[in-house]
C-alpha positions as CSV (number, residue, x, y, z in Angstrom):
1,X,112.3,-160.2,-70.7
2,X,112.8,-162.9,-72.3
3,X,115.4,-165.4,-70.6
4,X,117.7,-166.0,-73.5
5,X,118.1,-161.7,-74.0
6,X,118.3,-161.7,-70.3
7,X,121.2,-163.8,-70.2
8,X,122.8,-162.2,-72.9
9,X,122.5,-159.0,-72.0
10,X,123.7,-159.6,-68.2
11,X,127.0,-161.5,-69.8
12,X,127.7,-159.0,-72.2
13,X,127.5,-155.9,-69.0
14,X,129.5,-158.6,-67.3
15,X,132.0,-159.2,-70.0
16,X,132.5,-155.0,-70.2
17,X,133.1,-154.2,-67.2
18,X,135.3,-157.1,-66.7
19,X,137.1,-155.5,-69.6
20,X,137.4,-151.6,-68.7
21,X,139.0,-153.1,-65.2
22,X,136.8,-153.4,-62.1
23,X,137.2,-156.3,-60.4
24,X,135.8,-159.6,-61.5
25,X,133.9,-160.0,-58.8
26,X,132.3,-156.6,-58.4
27,X,132.0,-157.3,-62.1
28,X,129.8,-159.8,-61.3
29,X,127.6,-158.1,-58.0
30,X,127.2,-155.1,-60.4
31,X,126.2,-156.6,-63.9
32,X,123.5,-158.6,-61.2
33,X,122.4,-155.2,-59.9
34,X,122.0,-153.2,-62.7
35,X,119.5,-156.3,-64.4
36,X,118.0,-157.0,-61.1
37,X,116.8,-153.0,-61.3
38,X,116.4,-153.0,-65.2
39,X,114.0,-156.3,-64.9
40,X,111.9,-154.2,-62.0
41,X,113.2,-156.6,-59.0
42,X,115.5,-153.9,-57.7
43,X,114.3,-154.4,-54.3
44,X,115.8,-157.8,-53.9
45,X,119.4,-156.2,-54.0
46,X,118.7,-155.4,-50.2
47,X,119.3,-159.2,-49.7
48,X,122.8,-159.4,-51.4
49,X,124.7,-159.8,-48.1
50,X,122.5,-162.6,-47.0
51,X,122.7,-164.4,-50.5
52,X,126.3,-164.2,-50.1
53,X,126.7,-165.7,-46.5
54,X,123.6,-168.6,-47.7
55,X,125.9,-169.4,-50.5
56,X,129.5,-169.4,-48.7
57,X,127.1,-171.9,-46.7
58,X,128.9,-175.3,-47.1
59,X,130.9,-177.3,-45.0
60,X,133.0,-178.8,-48.4
61,X,134.4,-175.0,-49.0
62,X,136.3,-175.4,-46.1
63,X,138.5,-177.6,-48.1
64,X,139.2,-174.1,-50.1
65,X,141.4,-172.0,-47.9
66,X,143.0,-175.4,-46.6
67,X,144.6,-176.6,-50.0
68,X,145.1,-173.2,-50.8
69,X,147.1,-173.0,-47.7
70,X,148.7,-176.4,-48.2
71,X,149.7,-175.5,-51.7
72,X,151.2,-171.9,-51.0
73,X,153.1,-173.7,-47.8
74,X,155.1,-175.9,-50.6
75,X,155.6,-173.2,-53.1
76,X,157.4,-170.5,-50.4
77,X,160.0,-173.8,-49.2
78,X,162.0,-175.6,-51.6
79,X,160.4,-178.2,-52.3
80,X,159.3,-177.7,-56.0
81,X,162.6,-177.3,-57.1
82,X,163.7,-180.5,-54.9
83,X,161.0,-182.4,-56.8
84,X,161.8,-181.3,-60.3
85,X,165.7,-182.2,-59.2
86,X,165.4,-185.7,-58.0
87,X,163.3,-186.8,-61.3
88,X,165.8,-185.4,-63.4
89,X,168.8,-187.3,-62.0
90,X,166.6,-190.4,-63.0
91,X,165.8,-189.7,-66.6
92,X,169.3,-190.4,-68.4
93,X,167.1,-190.8,-72.5
94,X,166.7,-187.5,-74.4
95,X,164.3,-185.0,-73.3
96,X,164.5,-186.3,-69.8
97,X,164.9,-183.3,-68.3
98,X,161.6,-182.0,-70.0
99,X,159.9,-185.4,-68.9
100,X,161.3,-184.3,-65.6
101,X,159.6,-181.1,-65.6
102,X,156.3,-182.6,-66.2
103,X,156.9,-185.4,-63.5
104,X,157.5,-182.4,-61.4
105,X,154.4,-180.4,-62.6
106,X,152.2,-182.8,-62.1
107,X,153.2,-183.9,-58.6
108,X,153.9,-180.2,-57.3
109,X,150.2,-179.6,-58.7
110,X,148.8,-182.3,-56.8
111,X,149.9,-180.5,-54.1
112,X,149.1,-176.7,-55.0
113,X,146.4,-177.1,-57.3
114,X,147.0,-173.9,-59.1
115,X,148.1,-173.4,-62.8
116,X,150.4,-170.1,-62.1
117,X,151.5,-171.8,-58.6
118,X,153.1,-174.6,-60.9
119,X,154.2,-172.6,-63.6
120,X,156.4,-170.5,-61.3
121,X,157.7,-173.0,-59.0
122,X,158.9,-175.4,-61.3
123,X,159.4,-173.0,-64.2
124,X,162.4,-171.0,-62.2
125,X,164.0,-174.0,-62.0
126,X,163.2,-175.9,-65.0
127,X,163.5,-173.3,-67.6
128,X,167.5,-172.1,-66.0
129,X,168.3,-175.6,-65.9
130,X,166.7,-177.0,-69.6
131,X,168.6,-173.5,-71.2
132,X,171.7,-174.6,-70.1
133,X,171.4,-178.1,-71.5
134,X,171.1,-176.9,-74.7
135,X,167.3,-176.8,-74.9
136,X,165.2,-175.0,-77.5
137,X,164.0,-171.4,-75.7
138,X,160.6,-171.5,-76.9
139,X,160.7,-175.7,-76.0
140,X,161.8,-174.9,-72.6
141,X,158.8,-172.3,-71.9
142,X,156.6,-173.7,-73.8
143,X,157.0,-177.3,-71.8
144,X,156.3,-175.1,-68.6
145,X,153.2,-173.2,-69.8
146,X,151.7,-176.6,-71.2
147,X,152.9,-178.1,-67.6
148,X,151.2,-176.0,-65.6
149,X,147.9,-176.3,-66.4
150,X,148.0,-180.0,-64.8
151,X,147.7,-177.9,-61.7
152,X,143.7,-177.3,-61.9
153,X,143.0,-181.2,-62.7
154,X,145.2,-183.4,-61.0
155,X,143.4,-183.8,-57.2
156,X,143.0,-181.9,-55.0
157,X,141.6,-179.9,-57.3
158,X,140.1,-176.0,-56.1
159,X,138.0,-176.2,-59.5
160,X,136.7,-179.6,-58.9
161,X,136.2,-179.3,-55.1
162,X,134.2,-175.5,-56.7
163,X,132.5,-177.4,-59.2
164,X,131.4,-180.4,-56.7
165,X,129.5,-177.8,-53.8
166,X,127.7,-175.8,-57.2
167,X,126.6,-178.7,-58.7
168,X,126.1,-181.2,-56.1
169,X,128.4,-183.3,-57.4
170,X,130.4,-185.9,-55.1
171,X,133.7,-183.9,-55.1
172,X,135.2,-187.4,-54.0
173,X,134.1,-189.0,-57.6
174,X,135.6,-186.2,-59.4
175,X,138.5,-185.7,-57.4
176,X,139.1,-189.8,-58.4
177,X,137.6,-189.0,-62.2
178,X,140.3,-186.4,-62.3
179,X,143.2,-188.6,-62.0
180,X,143.4,-190.8,-65.0
181,X,143.3,-188.2,-66.8
182,X,146.0,-185.7,-65.2
183,X,147.9,-188.8,-66.0
184,X,147.2,-189.3,-69.6
185,X,147.7,-185.9,-70.4
186,X,151.4,-185.7,-68.6
187,X,152.3,-189.5,-70.4
188,X,151.3,-187.0,-73.8
189,X,153.2,-184.0,-73.0
190,X,156.2,-186.1,-71.9
191,X,155.8,-188.4,-75.3
192,X,156.1,-185.4,-77.6
193,X,159.5,-183.9,-75.5
194,X,161.1,-187.0,-75.9
195,X,160.3,-186.9,-79.6
196,X,161.1,-183.6,-80.2
197,X,164.3,-183.6,-78.2
198,X,165.5,-186.4,-80.3
199,X,164.8,-184.9,-83.2
200,X,166.9,-181.6,-82.0
201,X,169.5,-184.2,-81.1
202,X,169.6,-185.5,-84.1
203,X,169.8,-182.3,-85.8
204,X,172.5,-180.7,-83.3
205,X,175.1,-183.2,-82.5
206,X,176.6,-180.4,-80.2
207,X,173.9,-180.1,-77.9
208,X,174.7,-184.0,-76.8
209,X,178.3,-182.6,-75.5
210,X,176.6,-179.4,-73.4
211,X,174.3,-181.8,-72.2
212,X,176.9,-184.5,-70.8
213,X,179.0,-181.6,-69.6
214,X,176.5,-180.3,-67.5
215,X,175.3,-184.0,-66.5
216,X,178.5,-184.5,-65.5
217,X,178.4,-181.3,-63.2
218,X,175.2,-182.2,-61.7
219,X,176.3,-185.6,-61.0
220,X,178.3,-184.1,-58.4
221,X,175.6,-181.8,-56.7
222,X,173.8,-184.0,-54.7
223,X,169.3,-183.7,-54.3
224,X,168.4,-186.0,-51.4
225,X,165.0,-188.0,-52.7
226,X,164.5,-187.7,-48.9
227,X,164.0,-184.4,-48.5
228,X,160.9,-184.7,-51.3
229,X,159.6,-188.4,-50.7
230,X,157.6,-187.2,-47.6
231,X,155.8,-185.3,-49.7
232,X,155.5,-187.9,-52.3
233,X,154.0,-189.5,-49.7
234,X,151.8,-186.7,-48.0
235,X,149.9,-186.8,-51.8
236,X,149.7,-191.0,-51.6
237,X,148.0,-190.9,-48.3
238,X,145.6,-188.1,-49.6
239,X,144.7,-190.0,-52.5
240,X,144.3,-193.1,-50.4
241,X,142.3,-191.3,-48.0
242,X,140.0,-190.8,-50.8
243,X,140.1,-193.7,-52.8
244,X,138.9,-195.6,-49.7
245,X,136.3,-193.1,-48.1
246,X,138.4,-193.2,-45.0
247,X,137.7,-189.1,-45.1
248,X,136.1,-186.0,-46.5
249,X,138.2,-183.7,-48.9
250,X,137.5,-180.8,-46.1
251,X,139.5,-183.4,-43.1
252,X,141.9,-184.2,-45.5
253,X,142.3,-180.7,-46.8
254,X,143.1,-179.9,-43.1
255,X,145.4,-182.7,-42.6
256,X,147.4,-181.7,-45.6
257,X,147.5,-177.9,-44.5
258,X,149.1,-179.0,-41.4
259,X,151.5,-181.9,-42.5
260,X,152.8,-179.0,-44.8
261,X,153.7,-176.9,-42.0
262,X,155.0,-180.1,-40.2
263,X,157.4,-181.4,-43.5
264,X,158.0,-177.6,-44.1
265,X,159.5,-176.8,-40.8
266,X,161.3,-180.3,-39.8
267,X,163.0,-180.6,-43.2
268,X,163.7,-177.3,-44.6
269,X,163.9,-175.0,-41.3
270,X,161.7,-172.5,-42.6
271,X,161.1,-170.4,-38.9
272,X,161.3,-166.3,-40.5
273,X,158.2,-165.0,-39.0
274,X,158.4,-162.9,-41.9
275,X,158.2,-165.7,-44.5
276,X,155.0,-166.7,-42.6
277,X,153.6,-163.9,-41.9
278,X,153.8,-163.4,-45.9
279,X,152.9,-166.9,-46.5
280,X,149.4,-166.3,-44.2
281,X,148.4,-163.2,-46.0
282,X,148.8,-164.7,-49.4
283,X,146.1,-167.8,-48.1
284,X,144.1,-164.9,-47.0
285,X,143.6,-162.8,-49.9
286,X,143.9,-166.0,-52.6
287,X,141.5,-166.9,-50.1
288,X,139.2,-164.3,-50.0
289,X,139.5,-163.7,-53.8
290,X,138.2,-167.0,-54.2
291,X,135.1,-167.0,-52.2
292,X,134.5,-163.2,-52.8
293,X,134.3,-164.1,-56.4
294,X,131.7,-167.5,-55.9
295,X,129.3,-165.7,-53.3
296,X,128.7,-163.2,-56.3
297,X,128.7,-165.3,-59.4
298,X,126.1,-167.6,-56.9
299,X,124.4,-164.3,-56.7
300,X,124.5,-163.4,-60.2
301,X,123.0,-167.4,-61.0
302,X,120.2,-167.5,-58.6
303,X,119.2,-164.1,-60.6
304,X,119.5,-165.8,-63.7
305,X,117.8,-169.3,-62.4
306,X,114.8,-167.5,-61.1
307,X,114.2,-165.3,-64.2
308,X,114.1,-168.4,-66.3
309,X,117.7,-167.5,-68.1
310,X,119.1,-171.6,-66.8
311,X,116.7,-173.7,-68.4
312,X,115.9,-171.5,-71.1
313,X,119.6,-171.4,-71.9
314,X,119.6,-175.4,-71.5
315,X,116.8,-175.4,-74.0
316,X,117.7,-172.8,-76.0
317,X,121.7,-174.7,-77.1
318,X,119.5,-178.2,-77.9
319,X,117.1,-176.4,-80.2
320,X,119.6,-174.3,-81.8
321,X,121.9,-177.3,-82.6
322,X,119.4,-180.0,-82.8
323,X,122.2,-182.4,-81.4
324,X,123.8,-182.8,-78.0
325,X,126.8,-183.2,-79.4
326,X,126.8,-180.0,-81.5
327,X,125.4,-178.5,-78.5
328,X,128.4,-179.8,-76.4
329,X,131.1,-178.4,-78.2
330,X,129.4,-174.8,-78.4
331,X,129.6,-175.2,-74.7
332,X,133.4,-176.6,-75.0
333,X,134.4,-173.5,-77.3
334,X,132.2,-170.7,-75.3
335,X,134.3,-172.0,-72.3
336,X,137.3,-171.9,-73.9
337,X,137.1,-168.4,-74.7
338,X,136.3,-167.5,-71.3
339,X,139.1,-169.0,-69.5
340,X,141.8,-167.0,-72.0
341,X,140.4,-163.8,-69.5
342,X,138.7,-165.2,-66.4
343,X,140.0,-167.5,-63.6
344,X,138.8,-171.2,-63.8
345,X,136.8,-171.0,-60.9
346,X,135.0,-167.9,-61.5
347,X,134.0,-169.9,-64.9
348,X,132.8,-173.1,-63.1
349,X,130.7,-170.8,-60.3
350,X,128.9,-169.5,-62.9
351,X,128.8,-171.3,-65.9
352,X,128.4,-175.1,-64.0
353,X,124.4,-174.4,-62.6
354,X,123.3,-173.0,-66.0
355,X,124.7,-176.0,-68.1
356,X,123.5,-178.5,-65.6
357,X,120.4,-179.1,-66.6
358,X,121.6,-179.7,-70.1
359,X,124.4,-182.4,-69.1
360,X,121.3,-184.1,-67.1
361,X,118.7,-183.8,-69.9
362,X,121.0,-184.9,-72.6
363,X,122.1,-188.5,-70.5
364,X,125.9,-186.9,-70.0
365,X,127.5,-187.9,-66.6
366,X,128.0,-184.6,-63.5
367,X,131.4,-186.2,-62.9
368,X,132.2,-187.1,-66.8
369,X,131.4,-183.1,-67.8
370,X,132.9,-181.9,-64.7
371,X,136.3,-183.2,-65.8
372,X,136.0,-181.9,-69.4
373,X,135.1,-178.6,-68.8
374,X,138.4,-177.9,-66.1
375,X,140.3,-179.8,-69.0
376,X,138.8,-177.2,-71.3
377,X,139.8,-174.8,-69.0
378,X,143.1,-175.9,-68.8
379,X,143.2,-175.1,-72.3
380,X,142.3,-170.9,-71.8
381,X,145.7,-170.9,-69.5
382,X,147.5,-171.1,-72.3
383,X,145.8,-170.2,-75.3
384,X,147.4,-167.7,-76.8
385,X,147.7,-164.2,-76.5
386,X,145.8,-164.0,-72.8
387,X,146.7,-167.6,-71.0
388,X,147.6,-166.5,-68.1
389,X,150.3,-169.5,-67.7
390,X,152.2,-167.6,-70.8
391,X,152.8,-164.4,-68.7
392,X,153.8,-166.5,-66.1
393,X,156.8,-167.7,-67.7
394,X,157.4,-164.8,-69.5
395,X,158.1,-163.4,-66.0
396,X,160.7,-166.0,-65.2
397,X,162.2,-165.9,-68.9
398,X,162.7,-162.6,-69.7
399,X,165.0,-162.8,-72.5
400,X,162.0,-165.1,-74.2
401,X,160.6,-163.3,-76.5
402,X,156.3,-164.0,-75.8
403,X,156.4,-164.7,-79.8
404,X,158.8,-167.5,-78.9
405,X,156.9,-168.5,-75.8
406,X,153.2,-168.6,-77.9
407,X,155.1,-171.0,-80.7
408,X,156.5,-173.3,-77.6
409,X,153.4,-173.7,-75.8
410,X,151.1,-174.5,-79.3
411,X,152.1,-178.2,-79.5
412,X,151.0,-178.7,-75.9
413,X,147.3,-176.7,-76.5
414,X,146.7,-179.5,-79.3
415,X,147.9,-182.4,-77.1
416,X,145.1,-180.8,-74.9
417,X,142.9,-180.6,-77.5
418,X,143.4,-184.1,-78.4
419,X,142.8,-185.3,-74.7
420,X,139.5,-183.1,-74.8
421,X,138.6,-184.9,-77.7
422,X,139.5,-188.6,-76.6
423,X,137.6,-187.7,-73.2
424,X,134.5,-187.0,-75.4
425,X,134.8,-190.4,-77.5
426,X,135.5,-192.9,-74.3
427,X,134.0,-191.3,-71.1
428,X,135.4,-194.0,-69.2
429,X,138.7,-192.6,-69.2
430,X,137.3,-190.2,-66.3
431,X,134.6,-192.8,-65.0
432,X,136.8,-195.9,-64.6
433,X,138.4,-195.3,-61.1
434,X,135.3,-193.4,-59.5
435,X,133.0,-196.4,-60.8
436,X,135.8,-199.0,-59.2
437,X,135.9,-197.0,-55.9
438,X,131.9,-196.4,-55.8
439,X,130.2,-199.5,-57.6
440,X,128.6,-197.2,-59.6
């Protein structure tokens, strides 16, 4: 069978199974098995378990459950709210509370590595407080929807980690490459919020009085910076250790998980057996979901690669569009669509090996490409009507209509599109820090 037709049929069957409600991992396995039978290689199905275990035989994957565990610990504790509140008291400017929300999302996402977890943790505190200060509901909700996307770009990022594993790219370089783009996006979000609230307050002077009274009330409340400072220092130490090459991502993930346990026990006194049992169960479930999907995605990728589909797709795209930049645009659009209904880690495991030959053949840097598609998948998390962050925020702000949430998130969607364009035009935004670190 022609490799291109084989790829189209396999992916089409995969999407069909997902749309009818079959879990993603099983959809990957079933679509691969069916196409193996169709192509006459059904006997290879006997080795599916062996293939699956081989795909997970990587020391780098040890970091996945550790980072998930670290993020879950922090999400369970009040750390997310304390980070947000500490920042909000330090920014007495128009839209300062919104900027604090962006900062809280950036810092919390560096610890959790998850967009939905970031949106949920910060949104549960940020949205009610922004509404109480007179922020438009659409802006308050849209800001958290957009801010949550920083979770899969800010190191330590599980998406970048998996990309590094499946493509053989340095995970340390990928983590460093995500730092500057994450800061850039956070700065763009903050500037938009300040500008929007400055205009809104000028048109609605009563909002200033509402905000002033609320700030006086908040000024009497105490949210000690000392409670969140250790978490800041933990993230800083992880980044310094990565930058200095003192430890591997797996080692740092383990240290971060242990440090998170100790900090939550010491600062927030989370000692309930019920809480820790739920925490451990959630970590096992999330880790199992990620790794099972990764294993069967590897199985699918191996099947397509064995049948020449990976090389054919790469060559076919270049021949179809006749230009590496048009081909890159086509890949970008395809991943944007996939990002609206598939989790980012599933997409990167399936798609990254498929397009790596195109990346190398076209002279693109694989580290830069990893950051670009991660930023692309952030877009998928907020793209109406299926972006997962939209539903997370809707569950928090139940009185705000989904239409308002979608409209509020659109400016942040376009900011991410603009950031992607800047990353294409100026690759050094992502590559400068890794090059400084490794002298590449």
